[in-house]
N, CA, C and O atoms as a GROMACS GRO file, in nm:
protein
  496
    1MET      N    1   0.197  -1.043  -0.355
    1MET     CA    2   0.246  -1.028  -0.227
    1MET      C    3   0.159  -1.170  -0.199
    1MET      O    4   0.059  -1.215  -0.254
    2ARG      N    5   0.272  -1.239  -0.048
    2ARG     CA    6   0.171  -1.358  -0.080
    2ARG      C    7   0.215  -1.356   0.122
    2ARG      O    8   0.317  -1.316   0.177
    3ALA      N    9   0.090  -1.414   0.180
    3ALA     CA   10   0.093  -1.430   0.307
    3ALA      C   11   0.095  -1.563   0.322
    3ALA      O   12   0.037  -1.646   0.252
    4PHE      N   13   0.214  -1.593   0.479
    4PHE     CA   14   0.248  -1.727   0.492
    4PHE      C   15   0.133  -1.784   0.630
    4PHE      O   16   0.102  -1.729   0.736
    5ASP      N   17   0.104  -1.880   0.586
    5ASP     CA   18   0.037  -1.972   0.778
    5ASP      C   19   0.217  -2.015   0.787
    5ASP      O   20   0.297  -2.034   0.696
    6LEU      N   21   0.229  -2.017   0.902
    6LEU     CA   22   0.390  -1.995   0.939
    6LEU      C   23   0.368  -2.161   1.018
    6LEU      O   24   0.442  -2.257   1.000
    7ALA      N   25   0.268  -2.158   1.089
    7ALA     CA   26   0.225  -2.254   1.121
    7ALA      C   27   0.232  -2.415   1.044
    7ALA      O   28   0.320  -2.495   1.076
    8ARG      N   29   0.114  -2.454   0.929
    8ARG     CA   30   0.132  -2.494   0.869
    8ARG      C   31   0.194  -2.481   0.685
    8ARG      O   32   0.161  -2.555   0.592
    9TYR      N   33   0.275  -2.383   0.680
    9TYR     CA   34   0.405  -2.386   0.647
    9TYR      C   35   0.317  -2.434   0.434
    9TYR      O   36   0.345  -2.513   0.344
   10ARG      N   37   0.196  -2.308   0.461
   10ARG     CA   38   0.151  -2.288   0.313
   10ARG      C   39   0.081  -2.138   0.297
   10ARG      O   40   0.057  -2.066   0.393
   11ASN      N   41   0.057  -2.109   0.180
   11ASN     CA   42   0.016  -1.971   0.153
   11ASN      C   43  -0.136  -2.004   0.165
   11ASN      O   44  -0.186  -2.116   0.153
   12PHE      N   45  -0.192  -1.902   0.189
   12PHE     CA   46  -0.283  -1.852   0.266
   12PHE      C   47  -0.400  -1.750   0.175
   12PHE      O   48  -0.521  -1.763   0.155
   13ARG      N   49  -0.270  -1.611   0.119
   13ARG     CA   50  -0.366  -1.539   0.039
   13ARG      C   51  -0.267  -1.472  -0.046
   13ARG      O   52  -0.150  -1.464  -0.010
   14THR      N   53  -0.300  -1.432  -0.135
   14THR     CA   54  -0.219  -1.354  -0.251
   14THR      C   55  -0.260  -1.210  -0.231
   14THR      O   56  -0.380  -1.215  -0.201
   15LEU      N   57  -0.229  -1.110  -0.231
   15LEU     CA   58  -0.270  -0.994  -0.263
   15LEU      C   59  -0.183  -0.904  -0.393
   15LEU      O   60  -0.082  -0.937  -0.456
   16THR      N   61  -0.233  -0.831  -0.398
   16THR     CA   62  -0.229  -0.770  -0.568
   16THR      C   63  -0.256  -0.657  -0.553
   16THR      O   64  -0.357  -0.619  -0.494
   17SER      N   65  -0.152  -0.569  -0.614
   17SER     CA   66  -0.206  -0.456  -0.685
   17SER      C   67  -0.288  -0.422  -0.786
   17SER      O   68  -0.309  -0.522  -0.855
   18PRO      N   69  -0.363  -0.294  -0.842
   18PRO     CA   70  -0.373  -0.340  -0.966
   18PRO      C   71  -0.314  -0.293  -1.098
   18PRO      O   72  -0.360  -0.271  -1.210
   19ARG      N   73  -0.161  -0.283  -1.026
   19ARG     CA   74  -0.065  -0.223  -1.165
   19ARG      C   75   0.090  -0.257  -1.058
   19ARG      O   76   0.097  -0.264  -0.935
   20PRO      N   77   0.192  -0.271  -1.153
   20PRO     CA   78   0.240  -0.351  -1.098
   20PRO      C   79   0.300  -0.259  -0.994
   20PRO      O   80   0.254  -0.147  -1.012
   21ALA      N   81   0.403  -0.263  -0.870
   21ALA     CA   82   0.462  -0.169  -0.793
   21ALA      C   83   0.556  -0.274  -0.685
   21ALA      O   84   0.534  -0.392  -0.656
   22GLN      N   85   0.644  -0.202  -0.648
   22GLN     CA   86   0.749  -0.211  -0.583
   22GLN      C   87   0.745  -0.184  -0.448
   22GLN      O   88   0.734  -0.062  -0.432
   23PHE      N   89   0.749  -0.255  -0.328
   23PHE     CA   90   0.727  -0.270  -0.163
   23PHE      C   91   0.849  -0.276  -0.121
   23PHE      O   92   0.939  -0.357  -0.143
   24GLY      N   93   0.840  -0.123  -0.019
   24GLY     CA   94   0.972  -0.086   0.062
   24GLY      C   95   0.929  -0.136   0.177
   24GLY      O   96   1.014  -0.203   0.236
   25CYS      N   97   0.805  -0.125   0.241
   25CYS     CA   98   0.727  -0.141   0.391
   25CYS      C   99   0.673  -0.207   0.350
   25CYS      O  100   0.676  -0.228   0.228
   26LEU      N  101   0.563  -0.300   0.472
   26LEU     CA  102   0.461  -0.368   0.536
   26LEU      C  103   0.438  -0.388   0.637
   26LEU      O  104   0.523  -0.428   0.717
   27ALA      N  105   0.284  -0.360   0.674
   27ALA     CA  106   0.257  -0.359   0.838
   27ALA      C  107   0.092  -0.446   0.833
   27ALA      O  108   0.026  -0.437   0.730
   28ALA      N  109   0.056  -0.501   0.914
   28ALA     CA  110  -0.065  -0.528   0.980
   28ALA      C  111  -0.080  -0.506   1.092
   28ALA      O  112  -0.008  -0.528   1.190
   29ASP      N  113  -0.223  -0.440   1.078
   29ASP     CA  114  -0.245  -0.374   1.213
   29ASP      C  115  -0.325  -0.482   1.285
   29ASP      O  116  -0.404  -0.558   1.228
   30ALA      N  117  -0.291  -0.482   1.449
   30ALA     CA  118  -0.327  -0.523   1.577
   30ALA      C  119  -0.472  -0.642   1.557
   30ALA      O  120  -0.496  -0.715   1.653
   31ALA      N  121  -0.526  -0.650   1.478
   31ALA     CA  122  -0.641  -0.718   1.483
   31ALA      C  123  -0.600  -0.853   1.383
   31ALA      O  124  -0.638  -0.969   1.368
   32GLY      N  125  -0.523  -0.781   1.339
   32GLY     CA  126  -0.487  -0.906   1.217
   32GLY      C  127  -0.607  -0.880   1.096
   32GLY      O  128  -0.635  -0.969   1.016
   33GLU      N  129  -0.663  -0.765   1.095
   33GLU     CA  130  -0.766  -0.777   0.930
   33GLU      C  131  -0.723  -0.678   0.832
   33GLU      O  132  -0.790  -0.664   0.730
   34LEU      N  133  -0.649  -0.629   0.846
   34LEU     CA  134  -0.592  -0.482   0.698
   34LEU      C  135  -0.429  -0.536   0.718
   34LEU      O  136  -0.371  -0.572   0.820
   35VAL      N  137  -0.380  -0.525   0.573
   35VAL     CA  138  -0.248  -0.521   0.586
   35VAL      C  139  -0.181  -0.413   0.496
   35VAL      O  140  -0.208  -0.448   0.381
   36ALA      N  141  -0.106  -0.296   0.491
   36ALA     CA  142  -0.099  -0.177   0.467
   36ALA      C  143   0.082  -0.190   0.419
   36ALA      O  144   0.174  -0.203   0.500
   37ALA      N  145   0.099  -0.180   0.253
   37ALA     CA  146   0.228  -0.189   0.210
   37ALA      C  147   0.287  -0.033   0.115
   37ALA      O  148   0.235   0.030   0.023
   38GLY      N  149   0.376  -0.021   0.166
   38GLY     CA  150   0.430   0.106   0.072
   38GLY      C  151   0.462   0.122  -0.056
   38GLY      O  152   0.534   0.024  -0.073
   39GLY      N  153   0.459   0.159  -0.121
   39GLY     CA  154   0.520   0.165  -0.296
   39GLY      C  155   0.687   0.273  -0.327
   39GLY      O  156   0.706   0.394  -0.344
   40THR      N  157   0.729   0.218  -0.324
   40THR     CA  158   0.835   0.309  -0.334
   40THR      C  159   0.912   0.375  -0.488
   40THR      O  160   1.001   0.458  -0.508
   41ASP      N  161   0.817   0.280  -0.589
   41ASP     CA  162   0.806   0.338  -0.743
   41ASP      C  163   0.665   0.448  -0.795
   41ASP      O  164   0.652   0.542  -0.874
   42THR      N  165   0.567   0.369  -0.690
   42THR     CA  166   0.453   0.459  -0.709
   42THR      C  167   0.398   0.575  -0.602
   42THR      O  168   0.310   0.659  -0.624
   43PHE      N  169   0.466   0.559  -0.492
   43PHE     CA  170   0.461   0.651  -0.396
   43PHE      C  171   0.348   0.613  -0.329
   43PHE      O  172   0.354   0.657  -0.214
   44GLU      N  173   0.266   0.565  -0.345
   44GLU     CA  174   0.100   0.518  -0.259
   44GLU      C  175   0.159   0.412  -0.218
   44GLU      O  176   0.263   0.352  -0.244
   45ILE      N  177   0.002   0.390  -0.095
   45ILE     CA  178  -0.046   0.302   0.023
   45ILE      C  179  -0.097   0.215  -0.049
   45ILE      O  180  -0.151   0.244  -0.155
   46TYR      N  181  -0.088   0.072   0.005
   46TYR     CA  182  -0.193  -0.008  -0.060
   46TYR      C  183  -0.212  -0.053   0.064
   46TYR      O  184  -0.132  -0.085   0.151
   47LEU      N  185  -0.388  -0.050   0.058
   47LEU     CA  186  -0.420  -0.128   0.174
   47LEU      C  187  -0.516  -0.242   0.171
   47LEU      O  188  -0.622  -0.206   0.121
   48TRP      N  189  -0.517  -0.415   0.221
   48TRP     CA  190  -0.555  -0.456   0.162
   48TRP      C  191  -0.668  -0.544   0.317
   48TRP      O  192  -0.656  -0.521   0.438
   49SER      N  193  -0.737  -0.612   0.268
   49SER     CA  194  -0.827  -0.704   0.391
   49SER      C  195  -0.742  -0.797   0.392
   49SER      O  196  -0.715  -0.843   0.281
   50LEU      N  197  -0.680  -0.849   0.500
   50LEU     CA  198  -0.631  -0.976   0.501
   50LEU      C  199  -0.701  -1.084   0.492
   50LEU      O  200  -0.651  -1.188   0.448
   51LYS      N  201  -0.874  -1.072   0.546
   51LYS     CA  202  -0.910  -1.216   0.541
   51LYS      C  203  -0.958  -1.228   0.422
   51LYS      O  204  -0.957  -1.348   0.397
   52SER      N  205  -1.013  -1.150   0.306
   52SER     CA  206  -1.035  -1.159   0.186
   52SER      C  207  -0.946  -1.165   0.059
   52SER      O  208  -0.956  -1.232  -0.043
   53GLY      N  209  -0.860  -1.079   0.096
   53GLY     CA  210  -0.718  -1.072  -0.041
   53GLY      C  211  -0.759  -0.976  -0.133
   53GLY      O  212  -0.703  -0.941  -0.237
   54ARG      N  213  -0.912  -0.919  -0.060
   54ARG     CA  214  -0.915  -0.760  -0.149
   54ARG      C  215  -0.844  -0.663  -0.171
   54ARG      O  216  -0.812  -0.639  -0.055
   55LEU      N  217  -0.814  -0.618  -0.207
   55LEU     CA  218  -0.745  -0.462  -0.208
   55LEU      C  219  -0.858  -0.345  -0.180
   55LEU      O  220  -0.927  -0.305  -0.274
   56LEU      N  221  -0.875  -0.290  -0.044
   56LEU     CA  222  -1.002  -0.195  -0.022
   56LEU      C  223  -0.920  -0.045  -0.077
   56LEU      O  224  -1.002   0.034  -0.123
   57GLU      N  225  -0.835  -0.014  -0.078
   57GLU     CA  226  -0.774   0.154  -0.154
   57GLU      C  227  -0.648   0.105  -0.152
   57GLU      O  228  -0.589   0.016  -0.090
   58VAL      N  229  -0.600   0.238  -0.290
   58VAL     CA  230  -0.467   0.292  -0.334
   58VAL      C  231  -0.492   0.423  -0.204
   58VAL      O  232  -0.605   0.461  -0.174
   59ILE      N  233  -0.415   0.456  -0.166
   59ILE     CA  234  -0.415   0.551  -0.070
   59ILE      C  235  -0.279   0.653  -0.165
   59ILE      O  236  -0.173   0.594  -0.185
   60PRO      N  237  -0.293   0.791  -0.214
   60PRO     CA  238  -0.193   0.895  -0.273
   60PRO      C  239  -0.158   0.965  -0.194
   60PRO      O  240  -0.189   0.955  -0.075
   61GLY      N  241  -0.093   1.042  -0.237
   61GLY     CA  242  -0.022   1.184  -0.157
   61GLY      C  243   0.106   1.193  -0.095
   61GLY      O  244   0.145   1.304  -0.059
   62HIS      N  245   0.183   1.087  -0.077
   62HIS     CA  246   0.325   1.092  -0.112
   62HIS      C  247   0.400   1.194  -0.225
   62HIS      O  248   0.304   1.255  -0.271
   63GLU      N  249   0.476   1.226  -0.268
   63GLU     CA  250   0.600   1.292  -0.348
   63GLU      C  251   0.670   1.189  -0.393
   63GLU      O  252   0.675   1.158  -0.512
   64GLY      N  253   0.750   1.109  -0.270
   64GLY     CA  254   0.867   1.032  -0.260
   64GLY      C  255   0.836   0.894  -0.207
   64GLY      O  256   0.753   0.865  -0.121
   65PRO      N  257   0.913   0.817  -0.270
   65PRO     CA  258   0.910   0.673  -0.203
   65PRO      C  259   0.901   0.644  -0.062
   65PRO      O  260   0.997   0.675   0.008
   66VAL      N  261   0.789   0.583  -0.005
   66VAL     CA  262   0.703   0.549   0.097
   66VAL      C  263   0.796   0.454   0.187
   66VAL      O  264   0.820   0.336   0.159
   67ALA      N  265   0.848   0.524   0.301
   67ALA     CA  266   0.955   0.478   0.367
   67ALA      C  267   0.936   0.380   0.469
   67ALA      O  268   1.012   0.284   0.481
   68ASP      N  269   0.862   0.396   0.524
   68ASP     CA  270   0.763   0.294   0.635
   68ASP      C  271   0.628   0.309   0.668
   68ASP      O  272   0.598   0.423   0.703
   69VAL      N  273   0.542   0.230   0.666
   69VAL     CA  274   0.394   0.241   0.728
   69VAL      C  275   0.390   0.147   0.868
   69VAL      O  276   0.462   0.048   0.883
   70ALA      N  277   0.278   0.203   0.987
   70ALA     CA  278   0.257   0.155   1.027
   70ALA      C  279   0.169   0.181   1.123
   70ALA      O  280   0.196   0.280   1.192
   71PHE      N  281   0.034   0.100   1.157
   71PHE     CA  282  -0.092   0.086   1.258
   71PHE      C  283  -0.056   0.095   1.381
   71PHE      O  284   0.050   0.051   1.425
   72SER      N  285  -0.166   0.170   1.464
   72SER     CA  286  -0.163   0.240   1.581
   72SER      C  287  -0.168   0.089   1.656
   72SER      O  288  -0.262   0.010   1.652
   73PRO      N  289  -0.042   0.073   1.724
   73PRO     CA  290  -0.075  -0.079   1.792
   73PRO      C  291  -0.186  -0.102   1.909
   73PRO      O  292  -0.164  -0.178   2.003
   74SER      N  293  -0.278  -0.048   1.897
   74SER     CA  294  -0.425  -0.036   1.995
   74SER      C  295  -0.490  -0.128   1.919
   74SER      O  296  -0.502  -0.104   1.799
   75PRO      N  297  -0.538  -0.235   1.968
   75PRO     CA  298  -0.652  -0.341   1.813
   75PRO      C  299  -0.781  -0.234   1.808
   75PRO      O  300  -0.856  -0.267   1.716
   76THR      N  301  -0.826  -0.122   1.876
   76THR     CA  302  -0.908  -0.109   1.852
   76THR      C  303  -0.921   0.099   1.809
   76THR      O  304  -1.009   0.184   1.815
   77SER      N  305  -0.836   0.096   1.786
   77SER     CA  306  -0.763   0.253   1.641
   77SER      C  307  -0.765   0.196   1.548
   77SER      O  308  -0.745   0.075   1.537
   78SER      N  309  -0.794   0.283   1.448
   78SER     CA  310  -0.793   0.248   1.335
   78SER      C  311  -0.693   0.378   1.220
   78SER      O  312  -0.725   0.441   1.120
   79MET      N  313  -0.576   0.370   1.297
   79MET     CA  314  -0.507   0.496   1.268
   79MET      C  315  -0.380   0.430   1.223
   79MET      O  316  -0.303   0.369   1.297
   80LEU      N  317  -0.364   0.451   1.072
   80LEU     CA  318  -0.215   0.444   0.988
   80LEU      C  319  -0.157   0.519   0.981
   80LEU      O  320  -0.227   0.618   0.960
   81ALA      N  321  -0.020   0.553   0.987
   81ALA     CA  322   0.068   0.633   0.992
   81ALA      C  323   0.194   0.587   0.886
   81ALA      O  324   0.236   0.472   0.897
   82SER      N  325   0.261   0.686   0.772
   82SER     CA  326   0.320   0.661   0.685
   82SER      C  327   0.394   0.777   0.691
   82SER      O  328   0.362   0.892   0.723
   83ALA      N  329   0.523   0.715   0.644
   83ALA     CA  330   0.645   0.797   0.622
   83ALA      C  331   0.690   0.821   0.512
   83ALA      O  332   0.620   0.764   0.430
   84SER      N  333   0.800   0.895   0.447
   84SER     CA  334   0.852   0.938   0.327
   84SER      C  335   0.934   0.957   0.309
   84SER      O  336   0.992   0.999   0.410
   85TRP      N  337   1.003   0.952   0.213
   85TRP     CA  338   1.097   1.042   0.184
   85TRP      C  339   1.104   1.165   0.094
   85TRP      O  340   1.194   1.223   0.033
   86ASP      N  341   0.943   1.183   0.113
   86ASP     CA  342   0.924   1.343   0.040
   86ASP      C  343   0.902   1.393   0.217
   86ASP      O  344   0.794   1.432   0.262
   87LYS      N  345   1.025   1.381   0.295
   87LYS     CA  346   1.015   1.438   0.399
   87LYS      C  347   0.833   1.481   0.493
   87LYS      O  348   0.807   1.589   0.547
   88THR      N  349   0.751   1.377   0.485
   88THR     CA  350   0.644   1.410   0.556
   88THR      C  351   0.607   1.239   0.614
   88THR      O  352   0.658   1.129   0.593
   89LEU      N  353   0.470   1.300   0.711
   89LEU     CA  354   0.452   1.213   0.776
   89LEU      C  355   0.293   1.214   0.755
   89LEU      O  356   0.249   1.328   0.765
   90ARG      N  357   0.185   1.106   0.727
   90ARG     CA  358   0.062   1.160   0.708
   90ARG      C  359   0.001   1.053   0.758
   90ARG      O  360   0.059   0.947   0.736
   91LEU      N  361  -0.118   1.046   0.832
   91LEU     CA  362  -0.191   0.996   0.933
   91LEU      C  363  -0.328   0.994   0.870
   91LEU      O  364  -0.412   1.074   0.831
   92VAL      N  365  -0.310   0.859   0.880
   92VAL     CA  366  -0.478   0.786   0.788
   92VAL      C  367  -0.608   0.738   0.834
   92VAL      O  368  -0.657   0.658   0.754
   93TYR      N  369  -0.664   0.755   0.911
   93TYR     CA  370  -0.798   0.759   0.972
   93TYR      C  371  -0.935   0.672   0.881
   93TYR      O  372  -1.022   0.718   0.807
   94ILE      N  373  -0.900   0.495   0.934
   94ILE     CA  374  -0.980   0.418   0.821
   94ILE      C  375  -1.120   0.416   0.947
   94ILE      O  376  -1.110   0.398   1.069
   95SER      N  377  -1.250   0.443   0.862
   95SER     CA  378  -1.344   0.416   0.922
   95SER      C  379  -1.412   0.311   0.874
   95SER      O  380  -1.377   0.267   0.764
   96LYS      N  381  -1.536   0.242   0.950
   96LYS     CA  382  -1.596   0.082   0.889
   96LYS      C  383  -1.682   0.129   0.739
   96LYS      O  384  -1.730   0.058   0.651
   97ASN      N  385  -1.676   0.261   0.754
   97ASN     CA  386  -1.746   0.275   0.627
   97ASN      C  387  -1.661   0.349   0.460
   97ASN      O  388  -1.700   0.412   0.363
   98THR      N  389  -1.517   0.287   0.512
   98THR     CA  390  -1.435   0.316   0.425
   98THR      C  391  -1.414   0.518   0.413
   98THR      O  392  -1.411   0.587   0.312
   99LEU      N  393  -1.407   0.539   0.488
   99LEU     CA  394  -1.378   0.710   0.442
   99LEU      C  395  -1.260   0.726   0.512
   99LEU      O  396  -1.254   0.662   0.617
  100TYR      N  397  -1.157   0.797   0.482
  100TYR     CA  398  -1.020   0.880   0.521
  100TYR      C  399  -1.034   0.990   0.539
  100TYR      O  400  -1.108   1.058   0.467
  101THR      N  401  -0.950   1.051   0.662
  101THR     CA  402  -0.910   1.185   0.635
  101THR      C  403  -0.764   1.167   0.695
  101THR      O  404  -0.716   1.114   0.796
  102TYR      N  405  -0.724   1.228   0.597
  102TYR     CA  406  -0.589   1.283   0.613
  102TYR      C  407  -0.578   1.350   0.670
  102TYR      O  408  -0.677   1.423   0.674
  103ILE      N  409  -0.452   1.398   0.773
  103ILE     CA  410  -0.343   1.477   0.802
  103ILE      C  411  -0.209   1.470   0.800
  103ILE      O  412  -0.129   1.399   0.859
  104VAL      N  413  -0.195   1.589   0.692
  104VAL     CA  414  -0.048   1.632   0.687
  104VAL      C  415   0.027   1.743   0.755
  104VAL      O  416   0.008   1.864   0.762
  105PHE      N  417   0.159   1.626   0.824
  105PHE     CA  418   0.206   1.737   0.886
  105PHE      C  419   0.322   1.801   0.832
  105PHE      O  420   0.336   1.752   0.720
  106LEU      N  421   0.431   1.902   0.859
  106LEU     CA  422   0.483   1.985   0.781
  106LEU      C  423   0.586   1.908   0.805
  106LEU      O  424   0.616   1.872   0.919
  107PRO      N  425   0.668   1.866   0.675
  107PRO     CA  426   0.809   1.828   0.659
  107PRO      C  427   0.904   1.812   0.814
  107PRO      O  428   0.904   1.892   0.908
  108PHE      N  429   0.944   1.742   0.807
  108PHE     CA  430   1.003   1.722   0.923
  108PHE      C  431   1.160   1.652   0.926
  108PHE      O  432   1.177   1.603   0.814
  109ALA      N  433   1.275   1.629   1.008
  109ALA     CA  434   1.357   1.574   0.980
  109ALA      C  435   1.410   1.477   0.918
  109ALA      O  436   1.388   1.363   0.960
  110PHE      N  437   1.491   1.497   0.806
  110PHE     CA  438   1.465   1.304   0.738
  110PHE      C  439   1.564   1.230   0.801
  110PHE      O  440   1.586   1.118   0.755
  111LYS      N  441   1.643   1.276   0.916
  111LYS     CA  442   1.714   1.194   0.974
  111LYS      C  443   1.605   1.102   1.001
  111LYS      O  444   1.601   0.989   0.952
  112THR      N  445   1.472   1.171   1.114
  112THR     CA  446   1.432   1.022   1.156
  112THR      C  447   1.366   0.950   1.100
  112THR      O  448   1.338   0.859   1.177
  113ILE      N  449   1.301   0.929   0.965
  113ILE     CA  450   1.278   0.887   0.892
  113ILE      C  451   1.376   0.757   0.902
  113ILE      O  452   1.349   0.647   0.950
  114LEU      N  453   1.491   0.800   0.844
  114LEU     CA  454   1.594   0.689   0.826
  114LEU      C  455   1.597   0.613   0.930
  114LEU      O  456   1.590   0.490   0.926
  115ASN      N  457   1.610   0.696   1.052
  115ASN     CA  458   1.590   0.597   1.236
  115ASN      C  459   1.482   0.539   1.217
  115ASN      O  460   1.440   0.476   1.315
  116ARG      N  461   1.415   0.537   1.119
  116ARG     CA  462   1.238   0.467   1.149
  116ARG      C  463   1.193   0.456   1.303
  116ARG      O  464   1.130   0.357   1.342
  117SER      N  465   1.238   0.592   1.415
  117SER     CA  466   1.230   0.601   1.485
  117SER      C  467   1.053   0.642   1.567
  117SER      O  468   0.994   0.589   1.661
  118LEU      N  469   1.016   0.758   1.474
  118LEU     CA  470   0.921   0.772   1.481
  118LEU      C  471   0.767   0.703   1.493
  118LEU      O  472   0.666   0.734   1.556
  119LEU      N  473   0.812   0.559   1.373
  119LEU     CA  474   0.678   0.499   1.334
  119LEU      C  475   0.705   0.385   1.460
  119LEU      O  476   0.637   0.283   1.472
  120LYS      N  477   0.800   0.417   1.537
  120LYS     CA  478   0.824   0.253   1.617
  120LYS      C  479   0.718   0.315   1.751
  120LYS      O  480   0.630   0.236   1.784
  121CYS      N  481   0.724   0.455   1.831
  121CYS     CA  482   0.674   0.508   1.889
  121CYS      C  483   0.581   0.467   1.935
  121CYS      O  484   0.511   0.513   1.845
  122SER      N  485   0.491   0.406   2.016
  122SER     CA  486   0.362   0.410   2.073
  122SER      C  487   0.282   0.462   2.153
  122SER      O  488   0.310   0.475   2.272
  123THR      N  489   0.146   0.508   2.090
  123THR     CA  490   0.065   0.612   2.153
  123THR      C  491   0.062   0.609   2.250
  123THR      O  492   0.104   0.504   2.299
  124SER      N  493   0.017   0.714   2.342
  124SER     CA  494  -0.081   0.687   2.479
  124SER      C  495  -0.189   0.772   2.501
  124SER      O  496  -0.262   0.756   2.599
   0.00000   0.00000   0.00000
């Protein structure tokens, strides 16, 4: 995956995965430091540092293609949400020590994922 600087019309970072993967969704955090992508064939979430281009973590857990990923809109929050075709929503809390805590919600209406409305809601 390539990150482009649209002002200078150049590729400034190439983000790679440890094995071939197809990505169906992409999100960047509010601070512009992290990028997450959801795999449609591996059912994993990939997390990169945008500054270094280094893959920080491959987050497993979904049992179906990842339909959407979204970071919290707050620049001080380090929460990542992912929705999957396996009818689950997972919240991942990212700490400075790269420790992760997973909270798995029970399956919810599959229509919510398809409408993508769940991840577009901002938290207050």
